[in-house]
PDB file of N, CA, C and O in Angstrom:
ATOM      1  N   MET A   1    -143.950  84.052 120.360  1.00  0.00           N
ATOM      2  CA  MET A   1    -143.400  85.346 119.979  1.00  0.00           C
ATOM      3  C   MET A   1    -143.911  86.394 120.958  1.00  0.00           C
ATOM      4  O   MET A   1    -145.074  86.374 121.362  1.00  0.00           O
ATOM      5  N   GLU A   2    -143.043  87.288 121.322  1.00  0.00           N
ATOM      6  CA  GLU A   2    -143.466  88.412 122.150  1.00  0.00           C
ATOM      7  C   GLU A   2    -142.653  89.649 121.818  1.00  0.00           C
ATOM      8  O   GLU A   2    -141.507  89.563 121.379  1.00  0.00           O
ATOM      9  N   LYS A   3    -143.263  90.786 122.034  1.00  0.00           N
ATOM     10  CA  LYS A   3    -142.623  92.075 121.803  1.00  0.00           C
ATOM     11  C   LYS A   3    -142.169  92.620 123.159  1.00  0.00           C
ATOM     12  O   LYS A   3    -142.850  92.437 124.168  1.00  0.00           O
ATOM     13  N   LEU A   4    -141.025  93.285 123.173  1.00  0.00           N
ATOM     14  CA  LEU A   4    -140.506  93.936 124.376  1.00  0.00           C
ATOM     15  C   LEU A   4    -140.419  95.431 124.141  1.00  0.00           C
ATOM     16  O   LEU A   4    -140.114  95.884 123.038  1.00  0.00           O
ATOM     17  N   GLU A   5    -140.690  96.195 125.194  1.00  0.00           N
ATOM     18  CA  GLU A   5    -140.630  97.649 125.094  1.00  0.00           C
ATOM     19  C   GLU A   5    -139.975  98.198 126.363  1.00  0.00           C
ATOM     20  O   GLU A   5    -140.437  97.930 127.472  1.00  0.00           O
ATOM     21  N   LEU A   6    -138.909  98.958 126.195  1.00  0.00           N
ATOM     22  CA  LEU A   6    -138.159  99.515 127.317  1.00  0.00           C
ATOM     23  C   LEU A   6    -138.991 100.509 128.112  1.00  0.00           C
ATOM     24  O   LEU A   6    -139.601 101.417 127.550  1.00  0.00           O
ATOM     25  N   LEU A   7    -139.008 100.325 129.430  1.00  0.00           N
ATOM     26  CA  LEU A   7    -139.626 101.297 130.328  1.00  0.00           C
ATOM     27  C   LEU A   7    -138.560 102.129 131.032  1.00  0.00           C
ATOM     28  O   LEU A   7    -138.673 103.351 131.125  1.00  0.00           O
ATOM     29  N   GLU A   8    -137.512 101.447 131.530  1.00  0.00           N
ATOM     30  CA  GLU A   8    -136.479 102.168 132.276  1.00  0.00           C
ATOM     31  C   GLU A   8    -135.199 101.345 132.321  1.00  0.00           C
ATOM     32  O   GLU A   8    -135.235 100.119 132.420  1.00  0.00           O
ATOM     33  N   VAL A   9    -134.089 102.029 132.249  1.00  0.00           N
ATOM     34  CA  VAL A   9    -132.786 101.409 132.480  1.00  0.00           C
ATOM     35  C   VAL A   9    -131.962 102.397 133.292  1.00  0.00           C
ATOM     36  O   VAL A   9    -131.875 103.580 132.962  1.00  0.00           O
ATOM     37  N   ASN A  10    -131.356 101.884 134.365  1.00  0.00           N
ATOM     38  CA  ASN A  10    -130.473 102.704 135.184  1.00  0.00           C
ATOM     39  C   ASN A  10    -129.336 101.827 135.688  1.00  0.00           C
ATOM     40  O   ASN A  10    -129.235 100.668 135.288  1.00  0.00           O
ATOM     41  N   GLU A  11    -128.490 102.347 136.544  1.00  0.00           N
ATOM     42  CA  GLU A  11    -127.336 101.592 137.027  1.00  0.00           C
ATOM     43  C   GLU A  11    -127.744 100.329 137.782  1.00  0.00           C
ATOM     44  O   GLU A  11    -127.003  99.346 137.801  1.00  0.00           O
ATOM     45  N   GLU A  12    -128.925 100.358 138.405  1.00  0.00           N
ATOM     46  CA  GLU A  12    -129.365  99.241 139.242  1.00  0.00           C
ATOM     47  C   GLU A  12    -130.132  98.177 138.481  1.00  0.00           C
ATOM     48  O   GLU A  12    -129.870  96.987 138.659  1.00  0.00           O
ATOM     49  N   LYS A  13    -131.084  98.581 137.625  1.00  0.00           N
ATOM     50  CA  LYS A  13    -131.922  97.582 136.968  1.00  0.00           C
ATOM     51  C   LYS A  13    -132.423  98.043 135.611  1.00  0.00           C
ATOM     52  O   LYS A  13    -132.317  99.208 135.230  1.00  0.00           O
ATOM     53  N   VAL A  14    -132.970  97.071 134.906  1.00  0.00           N
ATOM     54  CA  VAL A  14    -133.599  97.323 133.614  1.00  0.00           C
ATOM     55  C   VAL A  14    -135.034  96.793 133.700  1.00  0.00           C
ATOM     56  O   VAL A  14    -135.281  95.718 134.246  1.00  0.00           O
ATOM     57  N   ILE A  15    -135.973  97.571 133.149  1.00  0.00           N
ATOM     58  CA  ILE A  15    -137.395  97.223 133.227  1.00  0.00           C
ATOM     59  C   ILE A  15    -137.992  97.306 131.823  1.00  0.00           C
ATOM     60  O   ILE A  15    -137.822  98.298 131.115  1.00  0.00           O
ATOM     61  N   TYR A  16    -138.687  96.251 131.445  1.00  0.00           N
ATOM     62  CA  TYR A  16    -139.342  96.192 130.135  1.00  0.00           C
ATOM     63  C   TYR A  16    -140.787  95.728 130.280  1.00  0.00           C
ATOM     64  O   TYR A  16    -141.123  94.941 131.166  1.00  0.00           O
ATOM     65  N   LYS A  17    -141.640  96.241 129.378  1.00  0.00           N
ATOM     66  CA  LYS A  17    -142.977  95.681 129.174  1.00  0.00           C
ATOM     67  C   LYS A  17    -142.816  94.503 128.226  1.00  0.00           C
ATOM     68  O   LYS A  17    -141.927  94.510 127.375  1.00  0.00           O
ATOM     69  N   TYR A  18    -143.670  93.489 128.365  1.00  0.00           N
ATOM     70  CA  TYR A  18    -143.712  92.414 127.376  1.00  0.00           C
ATOM     71  C   TYR A  18    -145.148  92.217 126.907  1.00  0.00           C
ATOM     72  O   TYR A  18    -146.094  92.262 127.693  1.00  0.00           O
ATOM     73  N   PHE A  19    -145.279  91.998 125.608  1.00  0.00           N
ATOM     74  CA  PHE A  19    -146.576  91.842 124.958  1.00  0.00           C
ATOM     75  C   PHE A  19    -146.620  90.457 124.311  1.00  0.00           C
ATOM     76  O   PHE A  19    -146.015  90.267 123.255  1.00  0.00           O
ATOM     77  N   PRO A  20    -147.320  89.477 124.910  1.00  0.00           N
ATOM     78  CA  PRO A  20    -147.382  88.139 124.316  1.00  0.00           C
ATOM     79  C   PRO A  20    -148.165  88.125 122.999  1.00  0.00           C
ATOM     80  O   PRO A  20    -149.135  88.858 122.810  1.00  0.00           O
ATOM     81  N   GLU A  21    -147.699  87.262 122.107  1.00  0.00           N
ATOM     82  CA  GLU A  21    -148.377  86.995 120.834  1.00  0.00           C
ATOM     83  C   GLU A  21    -148.694  88.284 120.089  1.00  0.00           C
ATOM     84  O   GLU A  21    -147.784  89.052 119.777  1.00  0.00           O
ATOM     85  N   THR A  22    -149.960  88.532 119.799  1.00  0.00           N
ATOM     86  CA  THR A  22    -150.346  89.704 119.004  1.00  0.00           C
ATOM     87  C   THR A  22    -150.941  90.820 119.856  1.00  0.00           C
ATOM     88  O   THR A  22    -151.541  91.753 119.323  1.00  0.00           O
ATOM     89  N   GLU A  23    -150.782  90.734 121.162  1.00  0.00           N
ATOM     90  CA  GLU A  23    -151.321  91.768 122.053  1.00  0.00           C
ATOM     91  C   GLU A  23    -150.655  93.118 121.762  1.00  0.00           C
ATOM     92  O   GLU A  23    -149.454  93.187 121.500  1.00  0.00           O
ATOM     93  N   THR A  24    -151.445  94.172 121.811  1.00  0.00           N
ATOM     94  CA  THR A  24    -150.894  95.510 121.616  1.00  0.00           C
ATOM     95  C   THR A  24    -151.270  96.455 122.761  1.00  0.00           C
ATOM     96  O   THR A  24    -150.616  97.478 122.962  1.00  0.00           O
ATOM     97  N   GLU A  25    -152.304  96.118 123.498  1.00  0.00           N
ATOM     98  CA  GLU A  25    -152.769  96.980 124.588  1.00  0.00           C
ATOM     99  C   GLU A  25    -152.411  96.411 125.956  1.00  0.00           C
ATOM    100  O   GLU A  25    -151.916  97.137 126.818  1.00  0.00           O
ATOM    101  N   LYS A  26    -152.658  95.119 126.162  1.00  0.00           N
ATOM    102  CA  LYS A  26    -152.362  94.489 127.447  1.00  0.00           C
ATOM    103  C   LYS A  26    -150.907  94.044 127.464  1.00  0.00           C
ATOM    104  O   LYS A  26    -150.351  93.666 126.432  1.00  0.00           O
ATOM    105  N   PHE A  27    -150.295  94.091 128.649  1.00  0.00           N
ATOM    106  CA  PHE A  27    -148.880  93.733 128.751  1.00  0.00           C
ATOM    107  C   PHE A  27    -148.537  93.316 130.175  1.00  0.00           C
ATOM    108  O   PHE A  27    -149.308  93.536 131.109  1.00  0.00           O
ATOM    109  N   GLY A  28    -147.372  92.713 130.315  1.00  0.00           N
ATOM    110  CA  GLY A  28    -146.775  92.427 131.607  1.00  0.00           C
ATOM    111  C   GLY A  28    -145.523  93.264 131.733  1.00  0.00           C
ATOM    112  O   GLY A  28    -145.090  93.894 130.768  1.00  0.00           O
ATOM    113  N   VAL A  29    -144.933  93.276 132.932  1.00  0.00           N
ATOM    114  CA  VAL A  29    -143.710  94.050 133.168  1.00  0.00           C
ATOM    115  C   VAL A  29    -142.734  93.192 133.959  1.00  0.00           C
ATOM    116  O   VAL A  29    -143.095  92.581 134.964  1.00  0.00           O
ATOM    117  N   VAL A  30    -141.487  93.155 133.487  1.00  0.00           N
ATOM    118  CA  VAL A  30    -140.432  92.405 134.175  1.00  0.00           C
ATOM    119  C   VAL A  30    -139.218  93.302 134.380  1.00  0.00           C
ATOM    120  O   VAL A  30    -138.994  94.256 133.635  1.00  0.00           O
ATOM    121  N   SER A  31    -138.438  92.970 135.413  1.00  0.00           N
ATOM    122  CA  SER A  31    -137.201  93.697 135.652  1.00  0.00           C
ATOM    123  C   SER A  31    -136.102  92.715 136.027  1.00  0.00           C
ATOM    124  O   SER A  31    -136.362  91.631 136.550  1.00  0.00           O
ATOM    125  N   VAL A  32    -134.863  93.122 135.746  1.00  0.00           N
ATOM    126  CA  VAL A  32    -133.692  92.348 136.146  1.00  0.00           C
ATOM    127  C   VAL A  32    -132.711  93.321 136.789  1.00  0.00           C
ATOM    128  O   VAL A  32    -132.390  94.366 136.222  1.00  0.00           O
ATOM    129  N   ASN A  33    -132.243  92.962 137.978  1.00  0.00           N
ATOM    130  CA  ASN A  33    -131.241  93.755 138.676  1.00  0.00           C
ATOM    131  C   ASN A  33    -129.913  93.571 137.960  1.00  0.00           C
ATOM    132  O   ASN A  33    -129.450  92.442 137.795  1.00  0.00           O
ATOM    133  N   ARG A  34    -129.304  94.652 137.539  1.00  0.00           N
ATOM    134  CA  ARG A  34    -128.058  94.597 136.766  1.00  0.00           C
ATOM    135  C   ARG A  34    -126.857  94.207 137.620  1.00  0.00           C
ATOM    136  O   ARG A  34    -125.840  93.772 137.081  1.00  0.00           O
ATOM    137  N   LYS A  35    -126.952  94.351 138.922  1.00  0.00           N
ATOM    138  CA  LYS A  35    -125.822  94.058 139.803  1.00  0.00           C
ATOM    139  C   LYS A  35    -125.817  92.623 140.308  1.00  0.00           C
ATOM    140  O   LYS A  35    -124.762  91.993 140.378  1.00  0.00           O
ATOM    141  N   ASN A  36    -126.999  92.098 140.663  1.00  0.00           N
ATOM    142  CA  ASN A  36    -127.033  90.749 141.234  1.00  0.00           C
ATOM    143  C   ASN A  36    -127.845  89.742 140.419  1.00  0.00           C
ATOM    144  O   ASN A  36    -127.931  88.574 140.798  1.00  0.00           O
ATOM    145  N   GLY A  37    -128.444  90.176 139.304  1.00  0.00           N
ATOM    146  CA  GLY A  37    -129.176  89.270 138.432  1.00  0.00           C
ATOM    147  C   GLY A  37    -130.563  88.884 138.920  1.00  0.00           C
ATOM    148  O   GLY A  37    -131.215  88.037 138.309  1.00  0.00           O
ATOM    149  N   GLU A  38    -131.026  89.487 140.009  1.00  0.00           N
ATOM    150  CA  GLU A  38    -132.349  89.148 140.540  1.00  0.00           C
ATOM    151  C   GLU A  38    -133.428  89.492 139.522  1.00  0.00           C
ATOM    152  O   GLU A  38    -133.463  90.594 138.976  1.00  0.00           O
ATOM    153  N   ARG A  39    -134.305  88.525 139.282  1.00  0.00           N
ATOM    154  CA  ARG A  39    -135.426  88.692 138.357  1.00  0.00           C
ATOM    155  C   ARG A  39    -136.686  89.009 139.152  1.00  0.00           C
ATOM    156  O   ARG A  39    -136.889  88.488 140.249  1.00  0.00           O
ATOM    157  N   LYS A  40    -137.535  89.876 138.584  1.00  0.00           N
ATOM    158  CA  LYS A  40    -138.793  90.193 139.256  1.00  0.00           C
ATOM    159  C   LYS A  40    -139.893  90.408 138.225  1.00  0.00           C
ATOM    160  O   LYS A  40    -139.725  91.153 137.259  1.00  0.00           O
ATOM    161  N   ILE A  41    -141.013  89.746 138.449  1.00  0.00           N
ATOM    162  CA  ILE A  41    -142.208  90.002 137.640  1.00  0.00           C
ATOM    163  C   ILE A  41    -142.931  91.156 138.322  1.00  0.00           C
ATOM    164  O   ILE A  41    -143.537  90.982 139.379  1.00  0.00           O
ATOM    165  N   GLU A  42    -142.864  92.317 137.720  1.00  0.00           N
ATOM    166  CA  GLU A  42    -143.499  93.509 138.278  1.00  0.00           C
ATOM    167  C   GLU A  42    -145.014  93.459 138.065  1.00  0.00           C
ATOM    168  O   GLU A  42    -145.795  93.862 138.927  1.00  0.00           O
ATOM    169  N   LYS A  43    -145.402  92.955 136.893  1.00  0.00           N
ATOM    170  CA  LYS A  43    -146.825  92.831 136.548  1.00  0.00           C
ATOM    171  C   LYS A  43    -146.955  91.608 135.649  1.00  0.00           C
ATOM    172  O   LYS A  43    -146.428  91.588 134.536  1.00  0.00           O
ATOM    173  N   LEU A  44    -147.655  90.592 136.132  1.00  0.00           N
ATOM    174  CA  LEU A  44    -147.841  89.363 135.360  1.00  0.00           C
ATOM    175  C   LEU A  44    -148.988  89.532 134.375  1.00  0.00           C
ATOM    176  O   LEU A  44    -150.050  90.045 134.728  1.00  0.00           O
ATOM    177  N   PHE A  45    -148.769  89.100 133.139  1.00  0.00           N
ATOM    178  CA  PHE A  45    -149.846  89.038 132.152  1.00  0.00           C
ATOM    179  C   PHE A  45    -150.535  87.699 132.399  1.00  0.00           C
ATOM    180  O   PHE A  45    -150.145  86.679 131.832  1.00  0.00           O
ATOM    181  N   GLU A  46    -151.551  87.711 133.239  1.00  0.00           N
ATOM    182  CA  GLU A  46    -152.132  86.489 133.790  1.00  0.00           C
ATOM    183  C   GLU A  46    -152.694  85.527 132.762  1.00  0.00           C
ATOM    184  O   GLU A  46    -152.592  84.314 132.947  1.00  0.00           O
ATOM    185  N   GLU A  47    -153.278  86.020 131.697  1.00  0.00           N
ATOM    186  CA  GLU A  47    -153.897  85.124 130.711  1.00  0.00           C
ATOM    187  C   GLU A  47    -152.881  84.171 130.069  1.00  0.00           C
ATOM    188  O   GLU A  47    -153.257  83.119 129.552  1.00  0.00           O
ATOM    189  N   TYR A  48    -151.609  84.534 130.103  1.00  0.00           N
ATOM    190  CA  TYR A  48    -150.573  83.728 129.469  1.00  0.00           C
ATOM    191  C   TYR A  48    -149.654  83.047 130.477  1.00  0.00           C
ATOM    192  O   TYR A  48    -148.683  82.408 130.072  1.00  0.00           O
ATOM    193  N   GLY A  49    -149.926  83.161 131.766  1.00  0.00           N
ATOM    194  CA  GLY A  49    -149.066  82.542 132.765  1.00  0.00           C
ATOM    195  C   GLY A  49    -147.712  83.226 132.817  1.00  0.00           C
ATOM    196  O   GLY A  49    -147.578  84.381 132.413  1.00  0.00           O
ATOM    197  N   ASN A  50    -146.695  82.504 133.319  1.00  0.00           N
ATOM    198  CA  ASN A  50    -145.390  83.158 133.469  1.00  0.00           C
ATOM    199  C   ASN A  50    -144.366  82.766 132.404  1.00  0.00           C
ATOM    200  O   ASN A  50    -143.225  83.224 132.467  1.00  0.00           O
ATOM    201  N   ASN A  51    -144.739  81.931 131.423  1.00  0.00           N
ATOM    202  CA  ASN A  51    -143.785  81.532 130.384  1.00  0.00           C
ATOM    203  C   ASN A  51    -143.233  82.729 129.616  1.00  0.00           C
ATOM    204  O   ASN A  51    -142.036  82.793 129.340  1.00  0.00           O
ATOM    205  N   TYR A  52    -144.093  83.663 129.277  1.00  0.00           N
ATOM    206  CA  TYR A  52    -143.640  84.828 128.510  1.00  0.00           C
ATOM    207  C   TYR A  52    -142.738  85.715 129.356  1.00  0.00           C
ATOM    208  O   TYR A  52    -141.786  86.299 128.838  1.00  0.00           O
ATOM    209  N   ALA A  53    -143.022  85.824 130.640  1.00  0.00           N
ATOM    210  CA  ALA A  53    -142.158  86.598 131.528  1.00  0.00           C
ATOM    211  C   ALA A  53    -140.764  85.987 131.560  1.00  0.00           C
ATOM    212  O   ALA A  53    -139.774  86.718 131.537  1.00  0.00           O
ATOM    213  N   PHE A  54    -140.668  84.660 131.614  1.00  0.00           N
ATOM    214  CA  PHE A  54    -139.363  84.018 131.680  1.00  0.00           C
ATOM    215  C   PHE A  54    -138.586  84.141 130.370  1.00  0.00           C
ATOM    216  O   PHE A  54    -137.359  84.243 130.394  1.00  0.00           O
ATOM    217  N   HIS A  55    -139.269  84.135 129.239  1.00  0.00           N
ATOM    218  CA  HIS A  55    -138.588  84.397 127.969  1.00  0.00           C
ATOM    219  C   HIS A  55    -138.075  85.840 127.940  1.00  0.00           C
ATOM    220  O   HIS A  55    -136.984  86.108 127.436  1.00  0.00           O
ATOM    221  N   ALA A  56    -138.869  86.762 128.482  1.00  0.00           N
ATOM    222  CA  ALA A  56    -138.424  88.163 128.550  1.00  0.00           C
ATOM    223  C   ALA A  56    -137.201  88.292 129.453  1.00  0.00           C
ATOM    224  O   ALA A  56    -136.271  89.027 129.122  1.00  0.00           O
ATOM    225  N   PHE A  57    -137.184  87.586 130.597  1.00  0.00           N
ATOM    226  CA  PHE A  57    -136.007  87.623 131.482  1.00  0.00           C
ATOM    227  C   PHE A  57    -134.748  87.208 130.734  1.00  0.00           C
ATOM    228  O   PHE A  57    -133.707  87.854 130.852  1.00  0.00           O
ATOM    229  N   ASN A  58    -134.845  86.135 129.969  1.00  0.00           N
ATOM    230  CA  ASN A  58    -133.677  85.651 129.220  1.00  0.00           C
ATOM    231  C   ASN A  58    -133.164  86.706 128.253  1.00  0.00           C
ATOM    232  O   ASN A  58    -131.955  86.897 128.120  1.00  0.00           O
ATOM    233  N   GLU A  59    -134.072  87.384 127.583  1.00  0.00           N
ATOM    234  CA  GLU A  59    -133.672  88.427 126.636  1.00  0.00           C
ATOM    235  C   GLU A  59    -133.049  89.614 127.377  1.00  0.00           C
ATOM    236  O   GLU A  59    -132.044  90.162 126.925  1.00  0.00           O
ATOM    237  N   LEU A  60    -133.630  90.013 128.503  1.00  0.00           N
ATOM    238  CA  LEU A  60    -133.069  91.114 129.282  1.00  0.00           C
ATOM    239  C   LEU A  60    -131.664  90.781 129.766  1.00  0.00           C
ATOM    240  O   LEU A  60    -130.796  91.654 129.796  1.00  0.00           O
ATOM    241  N   GLU A  61    -131.433  89.539 130.141  1.00  0.00           N
ATOM    242  CA  GLU A  61    -130.099  89.130 130.566  1.00  0.00           C
ATOM    243  C   GLU A  61    -129.099  89.218 129.408  1.00  0.00           C
ATOM    244  O   GLU A  61    -127.931  89.544 129.621  1.00  0.00           O
ATOM    245  N   ARG A  62    -129.554  88.929 128.186  1.00  0.00           N
ATOM    246  CA  ARG A  62    -128.688  89.113 127.014  1.00  0.00           C
ATOM    247  C   ARG A  62    -128.376  90.599 126.814  1.00  0.00           C
ATOM    248  O   ARG A  62    -127.236  90.969 126.533  1.00  0.00           O
ATOM    249  N   TYR A  63    -129.394  91.440 126.961  1.00  0.00           N
ATOM    250  CA  TYR A  63    -129.188  92.881 126.844  1.00  0.00           C
ATOM    251  C   TYR A  63    -128.145  93.349 127.867  1.00  0.00           C
ATOM    252  O   TYR A  63    -127.241  94.115 127.530  1.00  0.00           O
ATOM    253  N   ILE A  64    -128.272  92.891 129.104  1.00  0.00           N
ATOM    254  CA  ILE A  64    -127.344  93.290 130.165  1.00  0.00           C
ATOM    255  C   ILE A  64    -125.927  92.849 129.829  1.00  0.00           C
ATOM    256  O   ILE A  64    -124.978  93.615 129.997  1.00  0.00           O
ATOM    257  N   SER A  65    -125.783  91.616 129.355  1.00  0.00           N
ATOM    258  CA  SER A  65    -124.438  91.108 129.050  1.00  0.00           C
ATOM    259  C   SER A  65    -123.772  91.900 127.921  1.00  0.00           C
ATOM    260  O   SER A  65    -122.548  92.031 127.890  1.00  0.00           O
ATOM    261  N   LYS A  66    -124.577  92.428 126.996  1.00  0.00           N
ATOM    262  CA  LYS A  66    -124.045  93.213 125.880  1.00  0.00           C
ATOM    263  C   LYS A  66    -123.963  94.707 126.199  1.00  0.00           C
ATOM    264  O   LYS A  66    -123.286  95.462 125.502  1.00  0.00           O
ATOM    265  N   GLY A  67    -124.665  95.127 127.270  1.00  0.00           N
ATOM    266  CA  GLY A  67    -124.697  96.549 127.603  1.00  0.00           C
ATOM    267  C   GLY A  67    -125.493  97.367 126.616  1.00  0.00           C
ATOM    268  O   GLY A  67    -125.270  98.569 126.468  1.00  0.00           O
ATOM    269  N   ASN A  68    -126.432  96.711 125.932  1.00  0.00           N
ATOM    270  CA  ASN A  68    -127.245  97.358 124.898  1.00  0.00           C
ATOM    271  C   ASN A  68    -128.715  97.157 125.250  1.00  0.00           C
ATOM    272  O   ASN A  68    -129.163  96.024 125.422  1.00  0.00           O
ATOM    273  N   PHE A  69    -129.469  98.258 125.358  1.00  0.00           N
ATOM    274  CA  PHE A  69    -130.861  98.188 125.774  1.00  0.00           C
ATOM    275  C   PHE A  69    -131.751  98.854 124.734  1.00  0.00           C
ATOM    276  O   PHE A  69    -132.033 100.049 124.827  1.00  0.00           O
ATOM    277  N   PRO A  70    -132.198  98.076 123.734  1.00  0.00           N
ATOM    278  CA  PRO A  70    -133.023  98.662 122.677  1.00  0.00           C
ATOM    279  C   PRO A  70    -134.359  99.170 123.206  1.00  0.00           C
ATOM    280  O   PRO A  70    -134.894  98.641 124.179  1.00  0.00           O
ATOM    281  N   VAL A  71    -134.882 100.182 122.567  1.00  0.00           N
ATOM    282  CA  VAL A  71    -136.185 100.749 122.941  1.00  0.00           C
ATOM    283  C   VAL A  71    -137.273  99.707 122.737  1.00  0.00           C
ATOM    284  O   VAL A  71    -138.221  99.640 123.520  1.00  0.00           O
ATOM    285  N   SER A  72    -137.149  98.896 121.697  1.00  0.00           N
ATOM    286  CA  SER A  72    -138.103  97.800 121.472  1.00  0.00           C
ATOM    287  C   SER A  72    -137.353  96.631 120.846  1.00  0.00           C
ATOM    288  O   SER A  72    -136.291  96.782 120.242  1.00  0.00           O
ATOM    289  N   GLY A  73    -137.950  95.471 121.019  1.00  0.00           N
ATOM    290  CA  GLY A  73    -137.342  94.255 120.477  1.00  0.00           C
ATOM    291  C   GLY A  73    -138.356  93.135 120.512  1.00  0.00           C
ATOM    292  O   GLY A  73    -139.529  93.339 120.825  1.00  0.00           O
ATOM    293  N   GLY A  74    -137.885  91.960 120.188  1.00  0.00           N
ATOM    294  CA  GLY A  74    -138.784  90.813 120.181  1.00  0.00           C
ATOM    295  C   GLY A  74    -138.063  89.555 120.587  1.00  0.00           C
ATOM    296  O   GLY A  74    -136.835  89.473 120.552  1.00  0.00           O
ATOM    297  N   VAL A  75    -138.850  88.578 120.972  1.00  0.00           N
ATOM    298  CA  VAL A  75    -138.329  87.270 121.357  1.00  0.00           C
ATOM    299  C   VAL A  75    -139.163  86.221 120.644  1.00  0.00           C
ATOM    300  O   VAL A  75    -140.392  86.236 120.713  1.00  0.00           O
ATOM    301  N   ALA A  76    -138.483  85.303 119.953  1.00  0.00           N
ATOM    302  CA  ALA A  76    -139.171  84.200 119.289  1.00  0.00           C
ATOM    303  C   ALA A  76    -138.522  82.903 119.743  1.00  0.00           C
ATOM    304  O   ALA A  76    -137.325  82.870 120.030  1.00  0.00           O
ATOM    305  N   TRP A  77    -139.296  81.851 119.808  1.00  0.00           N
ATOM    306  CA  TRP A  77    -138.773  80.542 120.201  1.00  0.00           C
ATOM    307  C   TRP A  77    -139.594  79.460 119.541  1.00  0.00           C
ATOM    308  O   TRP A  77    -140.697  79.704 119.051  1.00  0.00           O
ATOM    309  N   CYS A  78    -139.046  78.265 119.533  1.00  0.00           N
ATOM    310  CA  CYS A  78    -139.727  77.112 118.916  1.00  0.00           C
ATOM    311  C   CYS A  78    -140.303  76.211 119.962  1.00  0.00           C
ATOM    312  O   CYS A  78    -140.911  75.193 119.632  1.00  0.00           O
TER     313      CYS A  78
END
């Protein structure tokens, strides 16, 4: 489980913070280019590796496809 928090959305890209598990202070930052789909880890949350960043990318791509960018959200998986 991870929490997502919007940092910025513009014509070019969308940027979100991600908070793995129960973290509330430490976070990572990911962005997805809205025009070409390029993914970028802006700030890796090192203690958790890159799995949480990749789950966040998938959610951001869903946001882009719907054209809806919530201020906060979450991602859960099994």
